[in-house]
Structures are given as C-alpha cells and as structure tokens.
C-alpha positions as CSV (number, residue, x, y, z in Angstrom):
1,M,-1.1,2.9,31.7
2,P,1.6,3.3,29.5
3,R,0.2,5.3,26.2
4,M,2.6,6.8,23.2
5,I,1.5,9.5,21.1
6,D,1.5,8.3,17.0
7,L,3.8,11.4,15.9
8,G,6.6,10.5,14.2
9,V,7.5,7.2,15.9
10,T,6.6,5.1,12.4
11,R,8.7,4.5,9.9
12,Y,8.0,2.8,5.9
13,D,11.3,1.4,3.8
14,W,10.6,0.3,0.2
15,I,13.0,-2.8,-0.6
16,P,13.0,-3.6,-4.4
17,L,12.5,-7.3,-5.5
18,A,10.9,-10.2,-3.9
19,A,14.7,-11.3,-3.3
20,G,15.5,-8.0,-1.5
21,L,14.4,-9.5,1.6
22,T,15.6,-13.2,2.2
23,T,14.0,-14.2,5.7
24,P,11.1,-12.4,6.2
25,L,10.3,-14.1,8.9
26,A,13.4,-12.8,10.9
27,P,14.5,-9.7,8.8
28,K,18.0,-9.2,8.8
29,V,19.3,-5.7,9.9
30,T,21.9,-5.6,7.0
31,E,19.1,-6.2,4.2
32,L,16.7,-3.7,6.2
33,T,19.8,-0.3,5.9
34,L,19.9,-1.0,2.3
35,A,16.4,-0.4,2.0
36,K,14.9,3.3,0.5
37,A,13.9,5.5,3.1
38,I,10.4,6.5,1.9
39,S,9.1,7.8,5.5
40,P,9.5,11.9,5.0
41,Y,6.9,10.9,1.9
42,V,4.6,8.6,3.3
43,V,1.2,10.7,3.9
44,T,-1.3,9.6,7.0
45,T,-3.8,8.3,4.7
46,T,-1.2,5.6,3.6
47,S,-2.9,2.0,4.7
48,V,-0.9,-0.9,4.7
49,N,-2.2,-3.9,6.7
50,P,-3.8,-7.4,7.4
51,T,-7.3,-8.0,5.9
52,A,-9.5,-10.9,7.0
53,S,-8.5,-14.1,5.7
54,D,-10.2,-16.1,3.7
55,T,-12.9,-18.8,5.8
56,V,-14.2,-22.3,5.4
57,S,-17.2,-23.2,7.5
58,E,-16.9,-26.9,8.2
59,K,-18.3,-28.5,11.5
60,G,-18.7,-32.2,12.3
61,I,-21.7,-34.0,12.3
62,T,-22.4,-33.6,16.1
63,D,-21.0,-30.4,16.2
64,T,-24.1,-28.1,17.3
65,S,-23.0,-25.0,16.3
66,N,-21.0,-23.6,12.9
67,A,-17.5,-23.9,12.7
68,V,-15.2,-20.9,10.8
69,V,-11.7,-22.0,9.8
70,P,-9.5,-19.1,8.6
71,T,-7.4,-20.4,5.5
72,V,-5.8,-17.8,3.5
73,G,-4.6,-14.5,4.9
74,N,-4.8,-11.4,3.4
75,Y,-3.3,-8.1,3.4
76,E,-3.6,-5.1,1.4
77,G,-2.3,-1.8,1.0
78,S,-2.3,1.7,-0.9
79,L,0.8,4.1,-0.7
80,T,-0.3,8.1,-0.7
81,L,3.1,9.9,-0.8
82,F,4.3,13.5,-1.3
83,R,6.3,14.5,-4.3
84,D,9.6,15.5,-4.4
85,L,10.3,17.9,-7.4
86,T,12.9,20.5,-8.2
87,A,11.7,23.7,-7.8
88,G,11.2,25.7,-11.0
89,T,12.4,22.9,-13.1
90,G,9.1,20.0,-12.1
91,V,12.2,17.3,-12.1
92,P,11.7,14.6,-10.0
93,S,14.9,14.7,-7.6
94,A,16.5,11.3,-6.6
95,N,14.3,11.1,-3.5
96,D,10.8,11.5,-5.4
97,V,9.1,8.2,-4.8
98,M,8.3,8.0,-8.8
99,T,12.5,7.4,-8.8
100,T,12.9,5.7,-5.8
101,I,9.8,3.0,-6.0
102,G,9.3,3.8,-9.8
103,N,6.8,5.1,-12.1
104,A,4.9,1.8,-13.5
105,A,2.9,-1.1,-12.8
106,G,4.5,-4.5,-11.9
107,I,7.2,-3.1,-9.7
108,V,7.6,-5.8,-6.8
109,G,9.2,-4.8,-3.4
110,W,8.7,-5.4,0.1
111,L,7.5,-2.6,2.3
112,V,9.0,-2.4,5.9
113,R,6.8,-0.7,8.3
114,R,8.4,-0.2,12.0
115,V,6.4,1.4,14.9
116,G,7.4,2.6,18.3
117,L,10.7,4.4,17.4
118,P,11.2,7.6,16.0
119,A,11.4,7.0,12.3
120,S,15.1,8.5,12.3
121,T,16.5,6.0,14.4
122,A,18.4,3.1,12.5
123,Y,17.6,-0.3,12.2
124,A,18.9,-2.5,15.1
125,V,18.7,-6.1,16.3
126,G,15.4,-7.2,18.5
127,Q,13.1,-4.7,16.9
128,K,10.1,-5.1,15.6
129,V,8.8,-4.6,12.2
130,S,6.3,-5.7,9.5
131,V,6.9,-6.8,6.3
132,F,4.5,-7.2,2.9
133,L,5.5,-8.0,-0.2
134,F,3.8,-6.1,-2.8
135,M,3.4,-5.3,-6.4
136,T,2.8,-1.7,-7.6
137,D,-0.4,-1.0,-10.0
138,T,0.0,2.2,-11.9
139,P,0.8,5.3,-9.9
140,I,-1.9,8.1,-9.8
141,P,0.1,11.3,-9.8
142,S,-2.2,14.3,-8.6
143,G,-1.9,18.1,-10.0
144,G,-3.9,20.8,-10.8
145,A,-6.8,20.8,-7.9
146,G,-5.3,22.9,-5.3
147,D,-5.8,20.6,-2.7
148,G,-2.4,21.1,-1.2
149,Y,1.1,19.4,-1.9
150,L,1.0,17.6,-4.9
151,K,0.8,13.9,-4.6
152,V,1.1,10.2,-6.2
153,V,-1.4,7.3,-5.1
154,I,0.5,4.0,-5.6
155,P,-2.0,1.1,-5.0
156,L,-0.4,-1.7,-3.8
157,L,-1.3,-5.9,-5.0
158,Q,-0.2,-8.4,-2.4
159,Q,2.0,-10.9,-3.8
160,G,1.4,-13.6,-1.4
161,S,3.5,-12.8,1.6
162,Y,3.5,-10.6,4.7
163,A,4.5,-10.7,8.5
164,V,3.2,-8.8,11.5
165,E,5.7,-7.9,14.2
166,V,8.7,-10.1,13.4
167,T,12.2,-9.3,14.7
168,T,14.6,-8.3,13.5
169,V,18.0,-10.4,12.9
170,A,21.8,-9.6,12.4
C-alpha cells in the first residue's frame, strides 16, 4: 500500500481579494503563481477544512426511516503563523504575514492548499488544490509568554465559496 510521510508536502498560498481567483472550480496556474507564498510561516496547528453541512430532515409520508439531506456546505479556518521580524529592530519584514496578508480584520482573499508535492514545487497544470474564500478576523499576535517563536493567529471567517481537490488549468 503506497504511503507518504506528511513532512514538507503541504503548500499554502494567499490570494488577495475575492476576484483574485476567477475560476475556483478550475484554478488557473497563472493566478496561483501570483499568490503570496505563506508555507514557510504556517505552524502545524493551522486548520483549514470543510465541516459538516447544514441539513434538513425531510421524509415522505410513506418513508419508514428519517431522510437527512445536506443543504448548505460549511468550512472553517484558523491560520497560526510564525512572524518574520527584522532582528534587532522588531520591524516586520516584507515576508511577515502581518504584511503579506494584513494586520486587520475584514481582509478578503483565497487560501489555497496543495498536498502531496514538496511545498517548493511550482504550480503546474493538472495538480489538485483546495481553495477557500475567507475574510480575516482580528489577528492575535503572541509575545511575552516564553512559549516558543513569535507567532500570530489569524481567525478566518467563511465567505461562501470553497472547493476541495480541484484540478488546476492553464
């Protein structure tokens, strides 16, 4: 049975604005290559995934058991990221996530996740990616607790569109 170790084979990118990804069900490689690479900063506690759909229970009068029907799909996310601050000054670098994604609530964009290839592998036609449209909530920076590297948690709010394991196109 083929198996793959889950080390270095996940890539995350941020595409600003809802219009930054024009075809979420078939993401264009040209749009993905313009994304802001955030993989080196993503902490393993990050979670971005679909969740259980809303459902209704609706059965006919002759049904002898319940019928549960999915209606609206759901997804959730929270990014935990390492900070990239200039040593000695504490000034965020151009790669710091508070710069690349933003340091406020209300920023809309697409989070793209690819699993299975090295994170450094460029996007190409035919790859599988998952895309999630989010709005950021207020970032929560860490510091002063002595519990490891400086990080920031960016809560993500679903914005009505996601697609799991869709194929990239030219």
